[in-house]
Chimera marker file (.cmm) of the C-alpha trace (Angstrom):
<marker_set name="trace">
<marker id="1" x="-0.469" y="-0.359" z="-0.118" r="1" g="1" b="0" radius="0.5"/>
<marker id="2" x="1.811" y="3.747" z="-0.771" r="1" g="1" b="0" radius="0.5"/>
<marker id="3" x="1.070" y="5.841" z="1.205" r="1" g="1" b="0" radius="0.5"/>
<marker id="4" x="0.834" y="9.756" z="0.661" r="1" g="1" b="0" radius="0.5"/>
<marker id="5" x="3.252" y="12.625" z="1.215" r="1" g="1" b="0" radius="0.5"/>
<marker id="6" x="2.181" y="13.626" z="4.719" r="1" g="1" b="0" radius="0.5"/>
<marker id="7" x="0.786" y="16.918" z="5.430" r="1" g="1" b="0" radius="0.5"/>
<marker id="8" x="3.442" y="19.500" z="5.964" r="1" g="1" b="0" radius="0.5"/>
<marker id="9" x="5.203" y="18.413" z="2.630" r="1" g="1" b="0" radius="0.5"/>
<marker id="10" x="6.208" y="21.193" z="0.329" r="1" g="1" b="0" radius="0.5"/>
<marker id="11" x="4.451" y="21.317" z="-3.318" r="1" g="1" b="0" radius="0.5"/>
<marker id="12" x="6.396" y="20.693" z="-5.844" r="1" g="1" b="0" radius="0.5"/>
<marker id="13" x="6.421" y="24.216" z="-6.623" r="1" g="1" b="0" radius="0.5"/>
<marker id="14" x="7.271" y="25.224" z="-3.547" r="1" g="1" b="0" radius="0.5"/>
<marker id="15" x="10.678" y="23.312" z="-2.986" r="1" g="1" b="0" radius="0.5"/>
<marker id="16" x="11.797" y="24.551" z="-7.154" r="1" g="1" b="0" radius="0.5"/>
<marker id="17" x="10.441" y="28.074" z="-5.799" r="1" g="1" b="0" radius="0.5"/>
<marker id="18" x="12.727" y="27.681" z="-3.118" r="1" g="1" b="0" radius="0.5"/>
<marker id="19" x="15.772" y="26.647" z="-4.715" r="1" g="1" b="0" radius="0.5"/>
<marker id="20" x="14.889" y="29.190" z="-7.541" r="1" g="1" b="0" radius="0.5"/>
<marker id="21" x="16.072" y="31.764" z="-3.998" r="1" g="1" b="0" radius="0.5"/>
<marker id="22" x="18.504" y="30.268" z="-2.981" r="1" g="1" b="0" radius="0.5"/>
<marker id="23" x="20.134" y="30.211" z="-7.025" r="1" g="1" b="0" radius="0.5"/>
<marker id="24" x="19.322" y="33.708" z="-6.716" r="1" g="1" b="0" radius="0.5"/>
<marker id="25" x="20.510" y="34.756" z="-3.282" r="1" g="1" b="0" radius="0.5"/>
<marker id="26" x="16.964" y="35.750" z="-2.525" r="1" g="1" b="0" radius="0.5"/>
<marker id="27" x="17.232" y="33.011" z="0.178" r="1" g="1" b="0" radius="0.5"/>
<marker id="28" x="15.761" y="35.238" z="3.378" r="1" g="1" b="0" radius="0.5"/>
<marker id="29" x="12.180" y="35.606" z="1.347" r="1" g="1" b="0" radius="0.5"/>
<marker id="30" x="9.365" y="34.034" z="1.962" r="1" g="1" b="0" radius="0.5"/>
<marker id="31" x="7.699" y="31.901" z="-0.797" r="1" g="1" b="0" radius="0.5"/>
<marker id="32" x="5.002" y="34.023" z="-0.630" r="1" g="1" b="0" radius="0.5"/>
<marker id="33" x="7.635" y="37.497" z="-1.204" r="1" g="1" b="0" radius="0.5"/>
<marker id="34" x="9.377" y="35.251" z="-4.283" r="1" g="1" b="0" radius="0.5"/>
<marker id="35" x="6.351" y="33.900" z="-5.958" r="1" g="1" b="0" radius="0.5"/>
<marker id="36" x="4.990" y="37.534" z="-5.421" r="1" g="1" b="0" radius="0.5"/>
<marker id="37" x="8.323" y="39.043" z="-7.737" r="1" g="1" b="0" radius="0.5"/>
<marker id="38" x="8.333" y="36.174" z="-10.685" r="1" g="1" b="0" radius="0.5"/>
<marker id="39" x="4.869" y="35.806" z="-10.948" r="1" g="1" b="0" radius="0.5"/>
<marker id="40" x="4.527" y="39.682" z="-11.305" r="1" g="1" b="0" radius="0.5"/>
<marker id="41" x="7.704" y="38.916" z="-14.379" r="1" g="1" b="0" radius="0.5"/>
<marker id="42" x="5.142" y="36.303" z="-15.610" r="1" g="1" b="0" radius="0.5"/>
<marker id="43" x="1.500" y="38.986" z="-15.571" r="1" g="1" b="0" radius="0.5"/>
<marker id="44" x="4.134" y="41.386" z="-17.080" r="1" g="1" b="0" radius="0.5"/>
<marker id="45" x="4.989" y="39.147" z="-20.198" r="1" g="1" b="0" radius="0.5"/>
<marker id="46" x="2.024" y="37.649" z="-20.638" r="1" g="1" b="0" radius="0.5"/>
<marker id="47" x="-0.122" y="41.327" z="-20.611" r="1" g="1" b="0" radius="0.5"/>
<marker id="48" x="2.374" y="42.451" z="-23.908" r="1" g="1" b="0" radius="0.5"/>
<marker id="49" x="1.087" y="40.250" z="-25.442" r="1" g="1" b="0" radius="0.5"/>
<marker id="50" x="-2.211" y="40.446" z="-24.758" r="1" g="1" b="0" radius="0.5"/>
<marker id="51" x="-4.863" y="41.447" z="-27.700" r="1" g="1" b="0" radius="0.5"/>
<marker id="52" x="-8.534" y="40.360" z="-26.295" r="1" g="1" b="0" radius="0.5"/>
<marker id="53" x="-8.118" y="42.955" z="-23.665" r="1" g="1" b="0" radius="0.5"/>
<marker id="54" x="-5.790" y="45.804" z="-24.382" r="1" g="1" b="0" radius="0.5"/>
<marker id="55" x="-6.362" y="48.376" z="-21.273" r="1" g="1" b="0" radius="0.5"/>
<marker id="56" x="-5.651" y="45.588" z="-18.793" r="1" g="1" b="0" radius="0.5"/>
<marker id="57" x="-2.758" y="46.851" z="-16.836" r="1" g="1" b="0" radius="0.5"/>
<marker id="58" x="-0.386" y="44.990" z="-14.703" r="1" g="1" b="0" radius="0.5"/>
<marker id="59" x="-1.584" y="46.637" z="-11.408" r="1" g="1" b="0" radius="0.5"/>
<marker id="60" x="-4.763" y="45.991" z="-11.646" r="1" g="1" b="0" radius="0.5"/>
<marker id="61" x="-4.256" y="41.681" z="-12.477" r="1" g="1" b="0" radius="0.5"/>
<marker id="62" x="-1.691" y="41.789" z="-9.595" r="1" g="1" b="0" radius="0.5"/>
<marker id="63" x="-4.330" y="42.922" z="-6.919" r="1" g="1" b="0" radius="0.5"/>
<marker id="64" x="-6.725" y="41.166" z="-8.120" r="1" g="1" b="0" radius="0.5"/>
<marker id="65" x="-4.853" y="38.133" z="-7.195" r="1" g="1" b="0" radius="0.5"/>
<marker id="66" x="-2.969" y="39.198" z="-4.771" r="1" g="1" b="0" radius="0.5"/>
<marker id="67" x="-4.467" y="36.605" z="-2.149" r="1" g="1" b="0" radius="0.5"/>
<marker id="68" x="-3.598" y="33.867" z="-4.213" r="1" g="1" b="0" radius="0.5"/>
<marker id="69" x="0.109" y="32.249" z="-3.901" r="1" g="1" b="0" radius="0.5"/>
<marker id="70" x="1.506" y="29.384" z="-6.979" r="1" g="1" b="0" radius="0.5"/>
<marker id="71" x="0.287" y="27.809" z="-10.381" r="1" g="1" b="0" radius="0.5"/>
<marker id="72" x="-2.963" y="28.927" z="-8.940" r="1" g="1" b="0" radius="0.5"/>
<marker id="73" x="-2.634" y="32.127" z="-9.419" r="1" g="1" b="0" radius="0.5"/>
<marker id="74" x="-1.699" y="31.923" z="-12.242" r="1" g="1" b="0" radius="0.5"/>
<marker id="75" x="-3.999" y="29.850" z="-14.258" r="1" g="1" b="0" radius="0.5"/>
<marker id="76" x="-6.799" y="32.469" z="-12.430" r="1" g="1" b="0" radius="0.5"/>
<marker id="77" x="-4.727" y="34.471" z="-14.969" r="1" g="1" b="0" radius="0.5"/>
<marker id="78" x="-4.107" y="32.650" z="-18.251" r="1" g="1" b="0" radius="0.5"/>
<marker id="79" x="-8.779" y="32.135" z="-18.012" r="1" g="1" b="0" radius="0.5"/>
<marker id="80" x="-10.011" y="35.279" z="-16.336" r="1" g="1" b="0" radius="0.5"/>
<marker id="81" x="-7.788" y="36.864" z="-20.116" r="1" g="1" b="0" radius="0.5"/>
<marker id="82" x="-8.217" y="33.996" z="-21.967" r="1" g="1" b="0" radius="0.5"/>
<marker id="83" x="-11.073" y="34.005" z="-24.977" r="1" g="1" b="0" radius="0.5"/>
<marker id="84" x="-13.546" y="33.008" z="-22.813" r="1" g="1" b="0" radius="0.5"/>
<marker id="85" x="-12.732" y="34.436" z="-19.088" r="1" g="1" b="0" radius="0.5"/>
<marker id="86" x="-13.148" y="37.207" z="-17.433" r="1" g="1" b="0" radius="0.5"/>
<marker id="87" x="-11.644" y="40.247" z="-17.979" r="1" g="1" b="0" radius="0.5"/>
<marker id="88" x="-10.484" y="40.809" z="-14.660" r="1" g="1" b="0" radius="0.5"/>
<marker id="89" x="-15.138" y="41.690" z="-14.640" r="1" g="1" b="0" radius="0.5"/>
<marker id="90" x="-14.763" y="43.105" z="-18.564" r="1" g="1" b="0" radius="0.5"/>
<marker id="91" x="-17.479" y="40.310" z="-18.507" r="1" g="1" b="0" radius="0.5"/>
<marker id="92" x="-19.203" y="39.367" z="-16.013" r="1" g="1" b="0" radius="0.5"/>
<marker id="93" x="-19.864" y="36.264" z="-16.650" r="1" g="1" b="0" radius="0.5"/>
<marker id="94" x="-17.161" y="35.390" z="-18.247" r="1" g="1" b="0" radius="0.5"/>
<marker id="95" x="-14.437" y="32.529" z="-16.553" r="1" g="1" b="0" radius="0.5"/>
<marker id="96" x="-12.758" y="32.404" z="-13.736" r="1" g="1" b="0" radius="0.5"/>
<marker id="97" x="-10.981" y="29.980" z="-11.344" r="1" g="1" b="0" radius="0.5"/>
<marker id="98" x="-13.830" y="30.027" z="-8.788" r="1" g="1" b="0" radius="0.5"/>
<marker id="99" x="-16.213" y="29.817" z="-11.519" r="1" g="1" b="0" radius="0.5"/>
<marker id="100" x="-14.947" y="26.719" z="-13.873" r="1" g="1" b="0" radius="0.5"/>
<marker id="101" x="-13.916" y="24.957" z="-9.389" r="1" g="1" b="0" radius="0.5"/>
<marker id="102" x="-17.633" y="25.431" z="-8.773" r="1" g="1" b="0" radius="0.5"/>
<marker id="103" x="-19.094" y="24.000" z="-12.010" r="1" g="1" b="0" radius="0.5"/>
<marker id="104" x="-19.750" y="20.941" z="-10.126" r="1" g="1" b="0" radius="0.5"/>
<marker id="105" x="-20.065" y="18.984" z="-14.057" r="1" g="1" b="0" radius="0.5"/>
<marker id="106" x="-17.824" y="20.988" z="-15.834" r="1" g="1" b="0" radius="0.5"/>
<marker id="107" x="-19.472" y="24.085" z="-18.254" r="1" g="1" b="0" radius="0.5"/>
<marker id="108" x="-20.713" y="23.857" z="-21.879" r="1" g="1" b="0" radius="0.5"/>
<marker id="109" x="-18.195" y="27.012" z="-23.087" r="1" g="1" b="0" radius="0.5"/>
<marker id="110" x="-20.236" y="26.202" z="-27.156" r="1" g="1" b="0" radius="0.5"/>
<marker id="111" x="-18.976" y="24.594" z="-30.518" r="1" g="1" b="0" radius="0.5"/>
<marker id="112" x="-14.587" y="24.472" z="-30.201" r="1" g="1" b="0" radius="0.5"/>
<marker id="113" x="-14.433" y="27.829" z="-32.665" r="1" g="1" b="0" radius="0.5"/>
<marker id="114" x="-10.521" y="27.167" z="-34.603" r="1" g="1" b="0" radius="0.5"/>
<marker id="115" x="-8.168" y="29.664" z="-33.396" r="1" g="1" b="0" radius="0.5"/>
<marker id="116" x="-5.191" y="27.935" z="-34.687" r="1" g="1" b="0" radius="0.5"/>
<marker id="117" x="-3.822" y="31.724" z="-37.030" r="1" g="1" b="0" radius="0.5"/>
<marker id="118" x="-4.764" y="34.037" z="-34.007" r="1" g="1" b="0" radius="0.5"/>
<marker id="119" x="-2.006" y="31.832" z="-31.621" r="1" g="1" b="0" radius="0.5"/>
<marker id="120" x="0.989" y="31.587" z="-33.820" r="1" g="1" b="0" radius="0.5"/>
<marker id="121" x="3.191" y="34.372" z="-33.654" r="1" g="1" b="0" radius="0.5"/>
<marker id="122" x="6.334" y="33.669" z="-35.432" r="1" g="1" b="0" radius="0.5"/>
<marker id="123" x="7.098" y="36.590" z="-37.835" r="1" g="1" b="0" radius="0.5"/>
<marker id="124" x="6.144" y="33.789" z="-40.679" r="1" g="1" b="0" radius="0.5"/>
<marker id="125" x="3.071" y="33.314" z="-38.974" r="1" g="1" b="0" radius="0.5"/>
<marker id="126" x="3.890" y="29.164" z="-39.522" r="1" g="1" b="0" radius="0.5"/>
<marker id="127" x="4.594" y="26.714" z="-36.915" r="1" g="1" b="0" radius="0.5"/>
<marker id="128" x="8.140" y="26.531" z="-37.044" r="1" g="1" b="0" radius="0.5"/>
<marker id="129" x="9.163" y="23.798" z="-36.053" r="1" g="1" b="0" radius="0.5"/>
<marker id="130" x="12.920" y="23.759" z="-36.838" r="1" g="1" b="0" radius="0.5"/>
<marker id="131" x="14.494" y="26.815" z="-34.452" r="1" g="1" b="0" radius="0.5"/>
<marker id="132" x="16.350" y="29.525" z="-37.399" r="1" g="1" b="0" radius="0.5"/>
<marker id="133" x="19.645" y="28.857" z="-35.545" r="1" g="1" b="0" radius="0.5"/>
<marker id="134" x="19.235" y="25.267" z="-36.639" r="1" g="1" b="0" radius="0.5"/>
<marker id="135" x="17.483" y="25.546" z="-40.022" r="1" g="1" b="0" radius="0.5"/>
<marker id="136" x="21.129" y="27.919" z="-41.044" r="1" g="1" b="0" radius="0.5"/>
<marker id="137" x="23.819" y="25.472" z="-39.892" r="1" g="1" b="0" radius="0.5"/>
<marker id="138" x="22.513" y="21.921" z="-41.860" r="1" g="1" b="0" radius="0.5"/>
<marker id="139" x="24.355" y="22.347" z="-44.708" r="1" g="1" b="0" radius="0.5"/>
<marker id="140" x="27.262" y="21.773" z="-42.378" r="1" g="1" b="0" radius="0.5"/>
<marker id="141" x="25.721" y="18.995" z="-41.341" r="1" g="1" b="0" radius="0.5"/>
<marker id="142" x="25.194" y="17.511" z="-44.837" r="1" g="1" b="0" radius="0.5"/>
<marker id="143" x="28.855" y="18.649" z="-45.860" r="1" g="1" b="0" radius="0.5"/>
<marker id="144" x="30.465" y="16.354" z="-42.852" r="1" g="1" b="0" radius="0.5"/>
<marker id="145" x="27.127" y="14.040" z="-42.449" r="1" g="1" b="0" radius="0.5"/>
<marker id="146" x="25.605" y="13.520" z="-45.645" r="1" g="1" b="0" radius="0.5"/>
<marker id="147" x="22.227" y="13.695" z="-45.846" r="1" g="1" b="0" radius="0.5"/>
<marker id="148" x="19.935" y="11.350" z="-43.749" r="1" g="1" b="0" radius="0.5"/>
<marker id="149" x="17.176" y="11.458" z="-46.165" r="1" g="1" b="0" radius="0.5"/>
<marker id="150" x="18.680" y="10.797" z="-49.003" r="1" g="1" b="0" radius="0.5"/>
<marker id="151" x="17.121" y="7.526" z="-50.146" r="1" g="1" b="0" radius="0.5"/>
<marker id="152" x="13.681" y="8.502" z="-48.108" r="1" g="1" b="0" radius="0.5"/>
<marker id="153" x="10.292" y="8.546" z="-49.719" r="1" g="1" b="0" radius="0.5"/>
<link id1="1" id2="2" r="1" g="1" b="0" radius="0.2"/>
<link id1="2" id2="3" r="1" g="1" b="0" radius="0.2"/>
<link id1="3" id2="4" r="1" g="1" b="0" radius="0.2"/>
<link id1="4" id2="5" r="1" g="1" b="0" radius="0.2"/>
<link id1="5" id2="6" r="1" g="1" b="0" radius="0.2"/>
<link id1="6" id2="7" r="1" g="1" b="0" radius="0.2"/>
<link id1="7" id2="8" r="1" g="1" b="0" radius="0.2"/>
<link id1="8" id2="9" r="1" g="1" b="0" radius="0.2"/>
<link id1="9" id2="10" r="1" g="1" b="0" radius="0.2"/>
<link id1="10" id2="11" r="1" g="1" b="0" radius="0.2"/>
<link id1="11" id2="12" r="1" g="1" b="0" radius="0.2"/>
<link id1="12" id2="13" r="1" g="1" b="0" radius="0.2"/>
<link id1="13" id2="14" r="1" g="1" b="0" radius="0.2"/>
<link id1="14" id2="15" r="1" g="1" b="0" radius="0.2"/>
<link id1="15" id2="16" r="1" g="1" b="0" radius="0.2"/>
<link id1="16" id2="17" r="1" g="1" b="0" radius="0.2"/>
<link id1="17" id2="18" r="1" g="1" b="0" radius="0.2"/>
<link id1="18" id2="19" r="1" g="1" b="0" radius="0.2"/>
<link id1="19" id2="20" r="1" g="1" b="0" radius="0.2"/>
<link id1="20" id2="21" r="1" g="1" b="0" radius="0.2"/>
<link id1="21" id2="22" r="1" g="1" b="0" radius="0.2"/>
<link id1="22" id2="23" r="1" g="1" b="0" radius="0.2"/>
<link id1="23" id2="24" r="1" g="1" b="0" radius="0.2"/>
<link id1="24" id2="25" r="1" g="1" b="0" radius="0.2"/>
<link id1="25" id2="26" r="1" g="1" b="0" radius="0.2"/>
<link id1="26" id2="27" r="1" g="1" b="0" radius="0.2"/>
<link id1="27" id2="28" r="1" g="1" b="0" radius="0.2"/>
<link id1="28" id2="29" r="1" g="1" b="0" radius="0.2"/>
<link id1="29" id2="30" r="1" g="1" b="0" radius="0.2"/>
<link id1="30" id2="31" r="1" g="1" b="0" radius="0.2"/>
<link id1="31" id2="32" r="1" g="1" b="0" radius="0.2"/>
<link id1="32" id2="33" r="1" g="1" b="0" radius="0.2"/>
<link id1="33" id2="34" r="1" g="1" b="0" radius="0.2"/>
<link id1="34" id2="35" r="1" g="1" b="0" radius="0.2"/>
<link id1="35" id2="36" r="1" g="1" b="0" radius="0.2"/>
<link id1="36" id2="37" r="1" g="1" b="0" radius="0.2"/>
<link id1="37" id2="38" r="1" g="1" b="0" radius="0.2"/>
<link id1="38" id2="39" r="1" g="1" b="0" radius="0.2"/>
<link id1="39" id2="40" r="1" g="1" b="0" radius="0.2"/>
<link id1="40" id2="41" r="1" g="1" b="0" radius="0.2"/>
<link id1="41" id2="42" r="1" g="1" b="0" radius="0.2"/>
<link id1="42" id2="43" r="1" g="1" b="0" radius="0.2"/>
<link id1="43" id2="44" r="1" g="1" b="0" radius="0.2"/>
<link id1="44" id2="45" r="1" g="1" b="0" radius="0.2"/>
<link id1="45" id2="46" r="1" g="1" b="0" radius="0.2"/>
<link id1="46" id2="47" r="1" g="1" b="0" radius="0.2"/>
<link id1="47" id2="48" r="1" g="1" b="0" radius="0.2"/>
<link id1="48" id2="49" r="1" g="1" b="0" radius="0.2"/>
<link id1="49" id2="50" r="1" g="1" b="0" radius="0.2"/>
<link id1="50" id2="51" r="1" g="1" b="0" radius="0.2"/>
<link id1="51" id2="52" r="1" g="1" b="0" radius="0.2"/>
<link id1="52" id2="53" r="1" g="1" b="0" radius="0.2"/>
<link id1="53" id2="54" r="1" g="1" b="0" radius="0.2"/>
<link id1="54" id2="55" r="1" g="1" b="0" radius="0.2"/>
<link id1="55" id2="56" r="1" g="1" b="0" radius="0.2"/>
<link id1="56" id2="57" r="1" g="1" b="0" radius="0.2"/>
<link id1="57" id2="58" r="1" g="1" b="0" radius="0.2"/>
<link id1="58" id2="59" r="1" g="1" b="0" radius="0.2"/>
<link id1="59" id2="60" r="1" g="1" b="0" radius="0.2"/>
<link id1="60" id2="61" r="1" g="1" b="0" radius="0.2"/>
<link id1="61" id2="62" r="1" g="1" b="0" radius="0.2"/>
<link id1="62" id2="63" r="1" g="1" b="0" radius="0.2"/>
<link id1="63" id2="64" r="1" g="1" b="0" radius="0.2"/>
<link id1="64" id2="65" r="1" g="1" b="0" radius="0.2"/>
<link id1="65" id2="66" r="1" g="1" b="0" radius="0.2"/>
<link id1="66" id2="67" r="1" g="1" b="0" radius="0.2"/>
<link id1="67" id2="68" r="1" g="1" b="0" radius="0.2"/>
<link id1="68" id2="69" r="1" g="1" b="0" radius="0.2"/>
<link id1="69" id2="70" r="1" g="1" b="0" radius="0.2"/>
<link id1="70" id2="71" r="1" g="1" b="0" radius="0.2"/>
<link id1="71" id2="72" r="1" g="1" b="0" radius="0.2"/>
<link id1="72" id2="73" r="1" g="1" b="0" radius="0.2"/>
<link id1="73" id2="74" r="1" g="1" b="0" radius="0.2"/>
<link id1="74" id2="75" r="1" g="1" b="0" radius="0.2"/>
<link id1="75" id2="76" r="1" g="1" b="0" radius="0.2"/>
<link id1="76" id2="77" r="1" g="1" b="0" radius="0.2"/>
<link id1="77" id2="78" r="1" g="1" b="0" radius="0.2"/>
<link id1="78" id2="79" r="1" g="1" b="0" radius="0.2"/>
<link id1="79" id2="80" r="1" g="1" b="0" radius="0.2"/>
<link id1="80" id2="81" r="1" g="1" b="0" radius="0.2"/>
<link id1="81" id2="82" r="1" g="1" b="0" radius="0.2"/>
<link id1="82" id2="83" r="1" g="1" b="0" radius="0.2"/>
<link id1="83" id2="84" r="1" g="1" b="0" radius="0.2"/>
<link id1="84" id2="85" r="1" g="1" b="0" radius="0.2"/>
<link id1="85" id2="86" r="1" g="1" b="0" radius="0.2"/>
<link id1="86" id2="87" r="1" g="1" b="0" radius="0.2"/>
<link id1="87" id2="88" r="1" g="1" b="0" radius="0.2"/>
<link id1="88" id2="89" r="1" g="1" b="0" radius="0.2"/>
<link id1="89" id2="90" r="1" g="1" b="0" radius="0.2"/>
<link id1="90" id2="91" r="1" g="1" b="0" radius="0.2"/>
<link id1="91" id2="92" r="1" g="1" b="0" radius="0.2"/>
<link id1="92" id2="93" r="1" g="1" b="0" radius="0.2"/>
<link id1="93" id2="94" r="1" g="1" b="0" radius="0.2"/>
<link id1="94" id2="95" r="1" g="1" b="0" radius="0.2"/>
<link id1="95" id2="96" r="1" g="1" b="0" radius="0.2"/>
<link id1="96" id2="97" r="1" g="1" b="0" radius="0.2"/>
<link id1="97" id2="98" r="1" g="1" b="0" radius="0.2"/>
<link id1="98" id2="99" r="1" g="1" b="0" radius="0.2"/>
<link id1="99" id2="100" r="1" g="1" b="0" radius="0.2"/>
<link id1="100" id2="101" r="1" g="1" b="0" radius="0.2"/>
<link id1="101" id2="102" r="1" g="1" b="0" radius="0.2"/>
<link id1="102" id2="103" r="1" g="1" b="0" radius="0.2"/>
<link id1="103" id2="104" r="1" g="1" b="0" radius="0.2"/>
<link id1="104" id2="105" r="1" g="1" b="0" radius="0.2"/>
<link id1="105" id2="106" r="1" g="1" b="0" radius="0.2"/>
<link id1="106" id2="107" r="1" g="1" b="0" radius="0.2"/>
<link id1="107" id2="108" r="1" g="1" b="0" radius="0.2"/>
<link id1="108" id2="109" r="1" g="1" b="0" radius="0.2"/>
<link id1="109" id2="110" r="1" g="1" b="0" radius="0.2"/>
<link id1="110" id2="111" r="1" g="1" b="0" radius="0.2"/>
<link id1="111" id2="112" r="1" g="1" b="0" radius="0.2"/>
<link id1="112" id2="113" r="1" g="1" b="0" radius="0.2"/>
<link id1="113" id2="114" r="1" g="1" b="0" radius="0.2"/>
<link id1="114" id2="115" r="1" g="1" b="0" radius="0.2"/>
<link id1="115" id2="116" r="1" g="1" b="0" radius="0.2"/>
<link id1="116" id2="117" r="1" g="1" b="0" radius="0.2"/>
<link id1="117" id2="118" r="1" g="1" b="0" radius="0.2"/>
<link id1="118" id2="119" r="1" g="1" b="0" radius="0.2"/>
<link id1="119" id2="120" r="1" g="1" b="0" radius="0.2"/>
<link id1="120" id2="121" r="1" g="1" b="0" radius="0.2"/>
<link id1="121" id2="122" r="1" g="1" b="0" radius="0.2"/>
<link id1="122" id2="123" r="1" g="1" b="0" radius="0.2"/>
<link id1="123" id2="124" r="1" g="1" b="0" radius="0.2"/>
<link id1="124" id2="125" r="1" g="1" b="0" radius="0.2"/>
<link id1="125" id2="126" r="1" g="1" b="0" radius="0.2"/>
<link id1="126" id2="127" r="1" g="1" b="0" radius="0.2"/>
<link id1="127" id2="128" r="1" g="1" b="0" radius="0.2"/>
<link id1="128" id2="129" r="1" g="1" b="0" radius="0.2"/>
<link id1="129" id2="130" r="1" g="1" b="0" radius="0.2"/>
<link id1="130" id2="131" r="1" g="1" b="0" radius="0.2"/>
<link id1="131" id2="132" r="1" g="1" b="0" radius="0.2"/>
<link id1="132" id2="133" r="1" g="1" b="0" radius="0.2"/>
<link id1="133" id2="134" r="1" g="1" b="0" radius="0.2"/>
<link id1="134" id2="135" r="1" g="1" b="0" radius="0.2"/>
<link id1="135" id2="136" r="1" g="1" b="0" radius="0.2"/>
<link id1="136" id2="137" r="1" g="1" b="0" radius="0.2"/>
<link id1="137" id2="138" r="1" g="1" b="0" radius="0.2"/>
<link id1="138" id2="139" r="1" g="1" b="0" radius="0.2"/>
<link id1="139" id2="140" r="1" g="1" b="0" radius="0.2"/>
<link id1="140" id2="141" r="1" g="1" b="0" radius="0.2"/>
<link id1="141" id2="142" r="1" g="1" b="0" radius="0.2"/>
<link id1="142" id2="143" r="1" g="1" b="0" radius="0.2"/>
<link id1="143" id2="144" r="1" g="1" b="0" radius="0.2"/>
<link id1="144" id2="145" r="1" g="1" b="0" radius="0.2"/>
<link id1="145" id2="146" r="1" g="1" b="0" radius="0.2"/>
<link id1="146" id2="147" r="1" g="1" b="0" radius="0.2"/>
<link id1="147" id2="148" r="1" g="1" b="0" radius="0.2"/>
<link id1="148" id2="149" r="1" g="1" b="0" radius="0.2"/>
<link id1="149" id2="150" r="1" g="1" b="0" radius="0.2"/>
<link id1="150" id2="151" r="1" g="1" b="0" radius="0.2"/>
<link id1="151" id2="152" r="1" g="1" b="0" radius="0.2"/>
<link id1="152" id2="153" r="1" g="1" b="0" radius="0.2"/>
</marker_set>
């Protein structure tokens, strides 16, 4: 019979955060303080890329998610700024983490809508499977090792 962790065992995200604080020289800060620093950076980058709620600001997101910590806070933010989200109150019937948690039998968001074009954010507007640096190095690879696809059909 397998036993679960004891109640005082930290979650995986807390362990990773603690290791990060040590490596960054912030060992004296609390888990919440470090999580706040990391979350602020995450929100800042995410809000810059957000096209759905152009008037949304970092300080607004931080203030409205102040009581949460860790992955729960990130998931709530991503739900709220996503295509079905509440936009932090801008669409009152939109998704929040609390609304999802309270939906005992799930939520019907309607028929799926194609969004691939909206989600691709590369310069070429294509899904780029090979990074440019690797693609640029293919001639050198072929000179040394030959064409790995030669003879394949």
